C-alpha positions as CSV (number, residue, x, y, z in Angstrom):
1,M,-29.1,-81.3,48.7
2,N,-32.5,-79.6,48.7
3,T,-30.8,-76.3,48.5
4,T,-28.8,-77.3,45.5
5,R,-32.0,-78.6,43.8
6,R,-33.7,-75.3,44.5
7,I,-30.8,-73.2,43.1
8,T,-30.6,-75.4,40.0
9,A,-34.4,-75.2,39.4
10,T,-34.3,-71.4,39.8
11,A,-31.4,-71.1,37.4
12,L,-33.2,-73.3,34.8
13,A,-36.4,-71.3,35.2
14,T,-34.5,-68.0,34.7
15,V,-32.8,-69.4,31.6
16,A,-36.2,-70.6,30.3
17,L,-37.7,-67.1,30.7
18,V,-34.8,-65.3,29.2
19,A,-34.2,-67.6,26.2
20,P,-37.5,-67.1,24.4
21,S,-37.4,-63.3,24.7
22,A,-33.9,-63.3,23.1
23,L,-35.1,-65.5,20.3
24,T,-38.1,-63.3,19.7
25,A,-35.9,-60.2,19.5
26,T,-33.7,-61.7,16.8
27,A,-36.6,-63.0,14.9
28,V,-38.2,-59.6,14.7
29,A,-34.9,-57.9,13.8
30,A,-34.2,-60.2,10.8
31,P,-36.9,-58.8,8.4
32,D,-35.7,-55.2,9.0
33,K,-32.4,-55.9,7.4
34,P,-32.1,-54.7,3.7
35,T,-31.9,-57.5,1.2
36,K,-28.7,-57.8,-0.8
37,P,-30.4,-57.4,-4.3
38,A,-31.7,-53.9,-3.3
39,K,-28.2,-52.7,-2.6
40,T,-27.0,-54.2,-5.9
41,V,-29.8,-52.7,-7.9
42,K,-29.1,-49.3,-6.4
43,A,-25.4,-49.6,-7.2
44,Q,-26.2,-50.8,-10.8
45,T,-28.7,-48.0,-11.2
46,K,-26.2,-45.4,-10.1
47,Q,-23.6,-46.6,-12.5
48,L,-26.1,-46.9,-15.4
49,L,-27.2,-43.3,-14.8
50,K,-23.6,-42.2,-14.9
51,D,-23.0,-44.1,-18.2
52,I,-26.1,-42.6,-19.7
53,A,-25.1,-39.1,-18.7
54,G,-21.6,-39.6,-20.2
55,K,-23.1,-40.7,-23.6
56,D,-25.5,-37.8,-23.5
57,K,-22.7,-35.4,-23.0
58,R,-20.8,-36.9,-25.9
59,L,-23.8,-36.5,-28.1
60,E,-24.3,-32.9,-27.1
61,R,-20.7,-32.1,-27.8
62,L,-20.9,-33.8,-31.2
63,S,-24.0,-31.9,-32.2
64,T,-22.3,-28.5,-31.6
65,S,-18.9,-29.5,-32.9
66,T,-17.1,-27.7,-35.7
67,A,-17.0,-30.8,-37.8
68,V,-20.8,-30.9,-37.8
69,E,-21.2,-27.2,-38.3
70,A,-18.8,-27.3,-41.3
71,M,-21.1,-29.7,-43.2
72,A,-23.6,-28.5,-45.8
73,D,-26.7,-27.0,-44.1
74,D,-29.2,-29.7,-45.1
75,T,-26.8,-32.5,-44.1
76,E,-26.0,-30.7,-40.8
77,T,-29.7,-30.4,-40.1
78,E,-30.2,-34.2,-40.6
79,V,-27.2,-35.2,-38.5
80,V,-28.3,-32.9,-35.7
81,A,-31.9,-34.3,-35.9
82,N,-30.5,-37.8,-35.6
83,V,-28.4,-36.9,-32.6
84,T,-31.4,-35.3,-31.0
85,D,-33.4,-38.5,-31.6
86,A,-30.6,-40.4,-29.9
87,R,-30.6,-38.1,-27.0
88,T,-34.3,-38.5,-26.6
89,A,-33.8,-42.3,-26.6
90,L,-31.2,-41.9,-23.8
91,T,-33.7,-39.8,-21.8
92,E,-36.2,-42.6,-22.1
93,L,-33.6,-45.1,-21.0
94,R,-32.7,-42.9,-18.1
95,T,-36.4,-42.9,-17.0
96,T,-36.5,-46.7,-17.3
97,V,-33.3,-47.1,-15.2
98,E,-34.7,-44.8,-12.5
99,A,-37.8,-46.9,-12.3
100,A,-35.9,-50.2,-12.2
101,D,-36.5,-52.1,-9.1
102,S,-34.9,-55.4,-9.9
103,T,-31.6,-56.8,-11.2
104,V,-33.4,-58.1,-14.3
105,D,-34.5,-54.5,-15.2
106,T,-31.1,-53.1,-14.7
107,R,-29.5,-55.9,-16.8
108,A,-31.9,-55.2,-19.7
109,A,-31.1,-51.5,-19.5
110,R,-27.4,-52.3,-19.5
111,K,-27.8,-54.4,-22.6
112,E,-29.7,-51.7,-24.3
113,L,-27.1,-49.1,-23.3
114,R,-24.3,-51.4,-24.6
115,S,-25.9,-51.5,-28.0
116,F,-26.1,-47.7,-28.0
117,R,-23.0,-46.5,-29.9
118,V,-22.2,-42.7,-29.9
119,E,-19.2,-43.5,-32.2
120,N,-21.7,-44.2,-35.0
121,F,-22.4,-40.5,-35.3
122,R,-18.8,-39.6,-35.4
123,I,-18.3,-42.1,-38.3
124,V,-21.3,-40.6,-40.1
125,V,-19.7,-37.2,-39.9
126,N,-16.5,-38.5,-41.4
127,I,-18.3,-40.3,-44.2
128,V,-20.4,-37.2,-45.1
129,K,-17.2,-35.1,-45.1
130,K,-15.6,-37.5,-47.5
131,V,-18.7,-37.4,-49.7
132,E,-18.8,-33.6,-49.7
133,G,-15.1,-33.6,-50.6
134,L,-15.6,-35.9,-53.6
135,E,-18.8,-34.2,-55.0
136,E,-16.9,-31.6,-57.0
137,A,-14.6,-34.1,-58.6
138,A,-17.4,-36.5,-59.3
139,A,-19.7,-33.9,-61.0
140,S,-18.7,-35.2,-64.5
141,D,-19.0,-38.9,-63.6
142,P,-22.6,-40.1,-63.2
143,E,-21.7,-43.4,-61.7
144,A,-19.5,-41.8,-59.0
145,V,-22.3,-39.3,-58.3
146,T,-24.7,-42.3,-57.8
147,H,-22.3,-43.9,-55.4
148,L,-21.8,-40.7,-53.5
149,A,-25.6,-40.1,-53.2
150,A,-26.0,-43.7,-51.9
151,A,-23.2,-43.3,-49.4
152,E,-24.7,-40.1,-48.1
153,A,-28.2,-41.6,-47.8
154,A,-26.8,-44.7,-46.1
155,A,-24.7,-42.5,-43.7
156,L,-27.7,-40.3,-42.8
157,A,-29.8,-43.4,-42.1
158,I,-27.4,-44.6,-39.4
159,T,-28.5,-44.3,-35.8
160,A,-26.9,-45.0,-32.5
161,T,-28.1,-48.6,-32.6
162,S,-27.0,-49.3,-36.2
163,T,-24.8,-52.2,-36.8
164,K,-21.3,-52.2,-38.1
165,A,-22.7,-53.7,-41.4
166,D,-24.7,-50.5,-41.9
167,L,-21.6,-48.5,-41.5
168,R,-19.7,-50.8,-43.8
169,T,-22.3,-50.3,-46.5
170,A,-21.9,-46.5,-46.4
171,R,-18.1,-46.8,-46.5
172,E,-18.3,-49.2,-49.5
173,H,-20.2,-46.7,-51.5
174,V,-17.6,-44.1,-50.8
175,K,-14.8,-46.5,-51.8
176,A,-16.7,-47.4,-55.0
177,A,-17.0,-43.7,-55.8
178,Q,-13.3,-43.1,-55.2
179,A,-12.5,-46.1,-57.4
180,E,-14.7,-44.8,-60.2
181,L,-13.0,-41.4,-60.0
182,E,-9.6,-42.9,-60.0
183,S,-10.4,-45.1,-63.0
184,G,-11.9,-42.1,-64.8
185,T,-8.8,-40.0,-64.3
186,T,-6.4,-42.8,-65.5
187,T,-8.3,-43.4,-68.8
188,A,-8.7,-39.7,-69.6
């Protein structure tokens, strides 16, 4: 029986010596693991940078498109300047995303990028083309000329973050000019 007690005591002593070292090894290894938010932030950052690059490419293509180059020189200059300003804003957003170190930062950048609409500039180009197409016909109608000038001014004031209401205002001026021209031709 003494032998059994000695063997049991030796086994317990061995376990007691091994167990704390195993616990210490796992306790030290736990802080070395990367936290989940860092991985998420990295993935979000990568996707945001990809989205920003896509919007920047679309803006670059638009600024050199034949539709923009076919506009009057002064109007083309203003549209290209607006597109350049938008590209600068995207560059600043890219810098912000690259510096982001938390999910809150990337969410704010994503929200800002969502409100950034490249389509606005395409719509501006279409509105200005309509205005330029109607200018000759409206030369003899001062009210139509006023609406066309207001439409062009409203269109050129549109940025990438402009609302749909801003776009609607410019379109309404074009429609008013068209209506004025149609009423002028039916009475004449």
